[in-house]
N, C-alpha and C positions, 0 to 999 in steps of 0.2 A: 477401217477405222484408223485415225492418225496414230503414229507411234507414241506421241505424248500421252494420249488418252489411255493407251494400253499400259504404259508405264505407271500412270496414276492409278489404274485399277489394281495393279499388283501391290501397291502401297498398302501397308497394314491399316486397318480401320477399327481400332479399339474404341470402346465406349467407356470413358472414365466417369466416375461420380465427381461431384464438385470437389470433394476433399482429395480424391485421387488425381484430378487434374492439377490442383494446387501443389500436391506433393511431387507430381511429375515435373512441373515447371520449376519448382524450387530446387529439387535435387539435380535436375539437368543444368540449371544455371549455376549452381554451386560447383558441379564437376567441370563445366566449361570454364568457369572463372579460375579454378585451380589449374586446369590445363593452360589457360591463357597466361597465368602467372609463371608457369614453368617454361612454356615455349616462346612466348612473345613478350616477356618482361612486363606483365600487367598492362597490356595495351587496351585502352578504353575503346578504341575504334573497333578492334577485333571483338571485344565483349559486346559492344552495341550491335554490331552486325550479326553476331550469333544470337542475340536476344530476339531479333525480329522473327526468324523462323520458329523459334521455340514458342513465341506468342501465337503465331499462326497455328502451329500444331496443337497447342493447348486448346484453342478455340474450335479446332476441327475435331478433336478427339473427345471432347466432353459430351456426355449424353444429352439428348434433347431436353430432358427434364431439368438439367442443371446448367443451361446455357448462360444464365445470368452470372454464374460464378467465374466464368473465363476472364472477363475484363477486371474482375476483382482480384483474382489470384495472380495474374501476370505482374502487376506492380510489386506485389509481395515477393514474388520470385526474383525480380530484378534486385530488390534490396538484399535478399539473402545471398544472391550471387555476387553482388558488388563488394561484399565484405572482404573476401580474400585479395582482391586487387586494389582496395582502397589505400593500402599502405598505412601510414600513421606510425606514431612513436609507440613505445611500450606503455602499457597502462590502459586502464579503462577509458579515461578521459581522452587520451590521444587517439585511440581506436574509434571512439564515438565521434569525435570531431572529424576524423578522416572519412568516416562513413557518411556523415551528413554532408560534408563538402562534396564527396563523389556523387551523391544523389542529386545535389543542387547543380553541379557542373554538367552532369549527363542527363538532365531532365528531358532533353530532346529525344534521346533514345527511349527513355521511359514512356514519354507521351506517344511516341511513334508505335511502340509495341502494344501499348494499351489501346490505341486507336485501331490497329490491325485486329486485335482480339475482339474489340467491340463491334467492328464492322462485320467480321466473319460470323460472330454470334448473332448479330441482328439479321443478317441475310438468312442464316439457317432458321431463325425463328419465324421470319416472314414466309419462307418456303414451307415450313411445317404448318403454319396457320392456313396457307393456301391449299395445301394438300388435304388438310382436315375439312376445309370448306367444300372442296371438290368431292370428297368422299361422302359428306352429308348430302350434297346435292344429287349425287349419283344414287344414293339410297332413297331419295325422294323425301328427305326430312329437312325441316328448317328449324330455326330456334323456337318459333311459336308452337310447333307441334310437340316439342320436347317439354313445354311448360315454362319456358324461360320468361315469356312476356306476361303470363297470367299471374295475377297477384295471389299471394299465399294467404290462406286463412290464418288469423292470429291463433296461437296456441297458448293454453293456460299453463302457468307455471305449476310445478308439482305441489307446492305448498298452498296455492290459491284454492284448490278444491277442498282442502281440509279446514280452512278458515271460514267462518260464517260471514255472509255478506252483511255489510253495515248499511242500515237504512237511514235515510236522511231525516226522518221524523223522530228518531230516538237519539237522545244525547249519549255520547260515549262516556262510560264510567270507568274509572280506574286509570286514567291517563292525565 
């Protein structure tokens, strides 16, 4: 086996919930932005380059049931992390303006990380659907046997059985 594959197998493989993946990405980006501010004087290039692997890890580590949350939580994490490096003057208005400007100027990194997370999540979902289909075919079951194509019989509402049926030949009184 190639050494690259062996190294990848030793890599941790956690399964985070949707909220956990969002918290992981947000906290990681905030810590990386703080380190970027201390070590590299708020370099947007360093922050953008660090955002791409965090996006990929978020999409890889989210559990299969929450795959749709990865491309949603990654842009939020970018916005959380860009706050420490955005600069801005003192006061709420100055900080907000600097944050909005930083998000607009670095939209390329934001789109790139979101695209990475979306592609990884999509590939994982397609692989999951193929594996499920192979499993069902190996079991000898199809969608028709499970009752997916057969129409369901209409069910009466709970209150419908208690009300008397209205006949067309009698006029309704009281309404």
